[in-house]
PAGUDO-707096 format. One line per 8 residues: number of its first residue (from 1); for each residue x, y, z of C-alpha. Coordinates in nm, 2 decimals, padded with zeros to 4 digits. Example, Ala and Ser with C-alpha at 12.3 -4.5 7.8 and 13.67 -1.06 7.14 Angstrom:
2
1> 01.23:-00.45:00.78; 01.37:-00.11:00.71 $
//
This chain:
144
1> 00.92:01.76:-02.27; 00.51:01.83:-02.31; 00.40:01.51:-02.58; 00.09:01.70:-02.76; -00.03:01.42:-02.97; 00.04:01.19:-02.66; -00.24:01.40:-02.38; -00.46:01.45:-02.72 $
9> -00.50:01.07:-02.68; -00.48:00.98:-02.35; -00.78:01.30:-02.29; -00.97:01.08:-02.54; -00.97:00.78:-02.38; -01.04:01.00:-02.03; -01.33:01.10:-02.20; -01.45:00.76:-02.30 $
17> -01.42:00.59:-02.00; -01.62:00.98:-01.81; -01.89:00.83:-02.12; -01.90:00.46:-02.01; -01.96:00.57:-01.61; -02.23:00.83:-01.71; -02.42:00.56:-01.93; -02.38:00.35:-01.65 $
25> -02.58:00.64:-01.39; -02.85:00.66:-01.63; -02.86:00.24:-01.64; -02.87:00.29:-01.24; -03.14:00.56:-01.31; -02.92:00.79:-01.10; -02.99:00.56:-00.80; -02.73:00.43:-00.50 $
33> -02.89:00.15:-00.44; -02.91:00.00:-00.80; -02.56:00.05:-00.77; -02.52:-00.19:-00.46; -02.81:-00.47:-00.57; -02.60:-00.81:-00.60; -02.77:-00.86:-00.92; -02.53:-00.52:-01.07 $
41> -02.23:-00.66:-00.88; -02.04:-00.68:-01.20; -02.16:-00.36:-01.34; -02.01:-00.22:-01.03; -01.72:-00.36:-01.13; -01.69:-00.24:-01.42; -01.75:00.12:-01.33; -01.47:00.07:-01.08 $
49> -01.27:00.00:-01.32; -01.31:00.24:-01.59; -01.25:00.48:-01.31; -00.89:00.32:-01.23; -00.86:00.34:-01.68; -00.94:00.71:-01.58; -00.65:00.74:-01.32; -00.40:00.53:-01.58 $
57> -00.50:00.72:-01.87; -00.43:01.11:-01.64; -00.13:00.93:-01.50; 00.04:00.87:-01.87; -00.06:01.30:-01.95; 00.29:01.46:-02.00; 00.35:01.65:-01.59; 00.37:02.01:-01.82 $
65> 00.02:01.93:-01.96; -00.11:01.87:-01.56; 00.07:02.19:-01.46; -00.08:02.37:-01.71; -00.41:02.31:-01.62; -00.42:02.23:-01.22; -00.78:02.34:-01.23; -00.82:01.94:-01.20 $
73> -00.72:01.74:-00.92; -00.45:01.55:-01.12; -00.38:01.38:-00.82; -00.64:01.27:-00.68; -00.78:01.09:-01.01; -00.43:00.91:-00.98; -00.42:00.78:-00.61; -00.81:00.66:-00.62 $
81> -00.69:00.43:-00.95; -00.44:00.33:-00.73; -00.69:00.21:-00.46; -00.90:00.10:-00.70; -00.63:-00.10:-00.85; -00.44:-00.19:-00.52; -00.66:-00.24:-00.28; -01.00:-00.32:-00.47 $
89> -01.15:-00.49:-00.17; -01.09:-00.15:00.06; -01.28:00.04:-00.19; -01.59:00.14:-00.03; -01.85:00.13:-00.32; -02.00:00.47:-00.17; -01.72:00.62:-00.26; -01.69:00.52:-00.64 $
97> -02.07:00.61:-00.67; -01.99:00.98:-00.55; -01.74:00.92:-00.82; -01.94:00.86:-01.06; -02.22:01.09:-00.98; -02.00:01.43:-00.83; -01.69:01.38:-00.95; -01.64:01.25:-01.31 $
105> -01.95:01.45:-01.48; -01.71:01.75:-01.40; -01.39:01.60:-01.52; -01.52:01.53:-01.91; -01.65:01.84:-01.91; -01.30:01.96:-01.85; -01.13:01.68:-02.04; -01.37:01.75:-02.29 $
113> -01.27:02.13:-02.33; -00.89:02.05:-02.33; -00.89:01.76:-02.55; -01.12:01.99:-02.80; -00.85:02.27:-02.77; -00.55:02.07:-02.84; -00.72:01.91:-03.14; -01.03:02.14:-03.30 $
121> -01.11:01.83:-03.54; -01.12:01.57:-03.20; -01.48:01.64:-03.16; -01.63:01.52:-03.47; -01.46:01.20:-03.42; -01.56:01.17:-03.04; -01.92:01.30:-03.13; -01.93:00.97:-03.38 $
129> -01.82:00.74:-03.16; -02.04:00.83:-02.87; -02.32:00.86:-03.18; -02.40:01.20:-03.08; -02.56:01.42:-03.33; -02.47:01.78:-03.41; -02.73:02.07:-03.29; -02.79:02.27:-03.65 $
137> -02.67:02.60:-03.47; -02.36:02.42:-03.36; -02.09:02.60:-03.47; -01.84:02.29:-03.52; -02.09:02.15:-03.77; -01.93:02.16:-04.12; -02.22:02.22:-04.28; -02.37:02.49:-04.14 $
//
């Protein structure tokens, strides 16, 4: 049975972790060499943890929701989470980096869209938590 409230809460968490990863990519100046630098090992581990958390929340999305939105490879996300959690030392940093640079931005965009479709009021909460501003021309701004 589909749980709209639960799916909404899980999408919210997925987006929040995607945003943390996006900030990390910016902090690494989008450069793999900075990501793998020994001075940033704790940051690399944190990013792997964030990806693992995303997988955890994806795994808790209702089966109905995942089936309705098959444009996302939910199984791949959960599989990577399982690799990170159960065999972290065998997960290569370049795989983590590839996910951070190439998969997370699309997942973030898709999950934001799905979140706002399920709960249009979530946008204001998310923007506030992320410190984002709403453009004057944005239709979601209640003041325009």
